[in-house]
C-alpha positions in Angstrom: 97.0 106.5 104.5 93.9 106.9 101.9 94.7 103.7 99.8 92.6 103.2 96.7 91.7 99.4 97.4 93.8 96.6 96.4 94.7 96.2 92.8 96.4 93.6 90.9 100.4 93.9 91.4 102.2 94.2 88.1 104.6 91.9 87.2 108.3 92.4 86.0 108.6 94.2 82.8 109.6 91.8 79.3 110.5 89.2 81.7 113.2 91.1 83.2 113.8 90.5 87.6 113.4 93.9 89.0 114.9 95.2 92.3 114.5 93.6 95.8 115.2 94.8 99.2 116.0 93.1 102.5 113.4 94.3 104.8 113.6 94.5 108.7 110.5 94.7 110.1 106.8 96.1 108.9 104.2 97.4 111.8 101.9 99.8 112.4 102.5 102.4 115.4 102.1 106.2 116.2 104.5 108.2 115.0 106.8 109.7 117.8 109.4 112.0 116.2 108.8 115.1 114.1 106.3 117.2 113.0 104.0 114.2 112.3 104.3 113.0 115.9 101.1 110.9 117.2 100.0 110.4 113.8 99.4 106.8 113.0 101.7 105.0 110.0 103.1 101.8 108.6 106.8 101.5 109.0 108.8 99.8 106.6 112.1 99.2 108.2 114.8 98.4 105.6 118.1 97.0 106.6 121.3 98.6 105.9 122.9 102.2 107.2 126.2 103.7 106.5 126.3 105.4 109.5 127.4 104.4 113.1 125.6 107.0 115.5 126.4 106.8 119.2 122.7 106.8 120.2 121.4 104.1 117.3 118.1 102.9 118.7 117.7 100.1 116.0 121.1 98.7 115.7 120.1 95.2 114.4 118.6 96.9 111.0 122.3 98.3 110.2 123.2 95.1 108.5 121.2 92.2 106.8 120.9 89.8 109.7 117.9 87.5 108.7 114.3 87.3 107.8 111.7 90.2 107.9 109.4 90.3 111.4 105.8 91.2 110.5 103.3 92.4 112.6 100.1 90.3 112.1 97.1 92.8 112.2 97.8 96.4 112.9 98.6 97.1 116.5 98.4 93.6 117.4 102.2 92.9 118.7 101.9 89.9 117.6 104.6 89.1 114.7 105.4 86.6 112.0 108.6 86.0 110.2 108.3 86.4 106.5 111.2 85.6 103.7 113.5 87.6 102.6 114.5 89.8 99.9 110.8 91.6 99.1 109.9 92.6 95.4 108.3 96.1 95.3 105.0 94.4 94.3 105.2 91.8 97.8 105.9 94.6 100.0 102.8 96.9 98.4 100.6 93.9 99.1 101.6 93.5 102.6 101.3 97.3 103.3 97.7 97.8 101.6 96.7 94.7 103.8 97.7 96.8 107.2 95.3 99.8 106.3 91.9 98.0 107.2 89.7 100.0 107.9 90.6 102.0 104.7 92.2 105.1 105.9 93.4 104.2 109.4 97.0 105.2 108.8 98.1 108.9 108.0 101.2 107.5 105.4 104.0 104.8 105.1 107.1 105.3 106.7 110.0 104.1 104.7 113.0 103.9 107.5 115.9 102.1 108.7 118.5 101.6 109.0 118.7 104.1 105.9 116.4 103.8 103.1 118.0 105.3 100.3 120.6 102.9 100.7 117.9 100.8 98.7 117.3 103.4 95.9 116.7 101.1 92.9 114.2 99.2 95.4 112.2 102.7 96.5 112.0 104.2 92.8 110.0 101.5 91.8 108.3 101.2 95.1 107.1 104.4 96.3 105.2 105.0 93.1 103.5 102.0 93.8 102.0 103.3 97.0 101.4 107.1 95.7 99.3 105.6 92.5 97.0 103.8 95.1 96.8 107.1 97.1 99.3 106.2 99.9 101.3 109.2 101.2 105.1 108.3 101.5 107.0 109.5 104.3 110.9 109.6 103.9 112.9 109.2 107.5 116.3 109.6 106.3 120.0 110.6 107.8 120.4 112.8 104.8 123.9 111.8 103.4 122.8 110.2 99.9 122.0 113.0 97.7 122.2 111.5 94.5 120.1 108.5 95.8 117.7 111.4 96.7 117.9 112.9 93.3 116.8 109.3 91.8 113.9 108.9 94.2 112.7 112.2 95.3 109.4 112.0 93.0 108.2 108.9 95.1 108.0 111.1 98.2 105.2 113.3 99.9 107.4 114.1 103.1 111.1 114.0 104.2 111.9 114.1 107.7 115.6 114.6 107.4 118.4 114.4 110.0 121.6 116.2 110.1 123.9 114.3 111.9 126.6 116.0 114.1 130.0 115.0 114.5 130.3 114.4 118.2 127.3 111.8 117.2 128.8 109.6 114.4 132.6 110.4 114.2 132.5 112.3 110.9 131.5 115.5 109.4 129.1 115.4 106.7 127.4 118.8 106.6 128.5 119.3 102.9 126.2 116.0 102.2 123.2 117.2 104.4 123.8 120.6 102.6 123.3 119.2 99.1 120.6 116.6 100.2 118.5 119.4 101.3 118.7 121.8 98.3 117.7 118.8 96.6 114.9 118.5 98.5 113.8 122.1 98.6 114.4 122.6 95.0 112.1 119.9 94.4 109.5 121.2 96.6 109.9 124.4 95.1 109.2 123.1 91.7 106.4 120.8 92.4 104.8 121.5 95.8 106.0 118.2 96.8 107.8 117.1 99.3 107.4 118.9 102.6 110.1 118.9 104.2 111.6 119.3 107.7 114.9 118.5 109.6 115.8 116.8 113.2 118.6 117.8 114.8 119.1 115.0 117.9 120.6 116.4 121.2 123.2 114.8 123.1 125.0 116.0 126.3 128.4 115.8 124.2 127.0 118.2 121.2 129.0 121.5 120.8 127.6 124.9 120.2 130.3 124.8 117.3 128.5 122.0 115.7 125.3 122.9 116.3 125.9 126.7 114.8 127.0 124.6 111.6 123.9 122.3 111.5 121.7 125.1 111.8 123.7 127.4 109.2 123.5 124.4 107.1 119.8 124.5 107.2 119.5 128.3 106.3 121.9 128.1 103.8 119.4 126.4 101.8 116.3 128.1 103.2 116.1 129.6 107.0 112.0 128.7 106.9 112.7 124.8 106.7 111.2 123.7 110.2 113.8 122.4 112.4 113.0 119.8 115.7 115.6 119.6 118.2 115.2 116.2 119.5 116.7 115.6 123.0 118.5 111.9 122.8 116.5 109.1 124.3 119.4 106.9 126.3 120.3 104.0 123.8 123.9 102.4 123.4 126.6 104.2 123.9 124.1 107.4 125.4 123.5 107.2 129.3 122.2 110.6 129.8 120.2 113.3 127.4 121.0 117.2 127.6 119.8 118.7 130.5 116.5 121.2 130.8 118.4 124.4 130.4 121.1 123.1 128.0 118.1 122.2 125.7 116.6 125.9 126.1 120.2 127.6 125.5 120.5 125.8 122.2 116.9 126.5 121.3 117.4 129.9 121.7 121.2 129.4 119.6 119.2 127.9 116.7 116.0 130.4 116.6 118.9 133.2 116.2 119.5 131.2 112.9 116.4 129.8 111.9 112.6 131.0 111.6 110.9 127.7 112.9 112.6 125.5 115.7 110.7 123.0 118.4 111.8 120.9 120.8 110.3 117.4 120.4 111.4 114.1 122.3 110.6 110.7 121.3 107.2 110.6 122.1 106.7 107.2 121.1 109.0 106.3 124.2 106.7 107.9 126.4 103.6 106.2 125.0 105.3 102.5 125.4 104.6 102.4 121.3 107.2 100.7 119.2 
């Protein structure tokens, strides 16, 4: 995270109160999913999510439940509570404090919950990070295309899930395709953000819905990287798909897409947060 040092935080414009957001937690850890696996990031986890995934491993972040839990120092695993809500400037100051020494972190992960439910806040917050040379990584369920359209100028990397009906109880492929179209179109025009897709594999996932997921991506650009993520047991999920099934799904995806990888939740293996 190549910050440019602490700057005085701007106040509200014309005396008008700006957007605020309820933040669940802020901490430093190793990214364990997707194409940036193994890099170190500051995680800003926002409260609120419009989906109810059967494998959700952060259910407490789905609705606002209290104060923000903040790591006292990067990697210390020692936490304190801070009051919600946060202004963009207050959260910026907190994030910049984490990057010591400068360059310790690759980027700031904006996650949840679903961070795009806080679109008004991100419109103000993400550019503040980028103005200080801090890369921004959006982790999203990919079903809020209008929110993405409003906020996309603030992101350097987008890690987008394509959710399967067997995991969330409804079909969101149309929203996912429009979301991905907006992201990819912006990337072509501006060389930013980098975009990749994750598909979480459960034992319940069927070939028909998987094909629809892969075709959703290919319908925008078959060159977009897709990460198949065998589920880590959590919530209602007790068992991941077996090794043979993972290979079968890989072959299915590779027949539709150019770049496919299988990457589990590596932070779980490393006992990272």
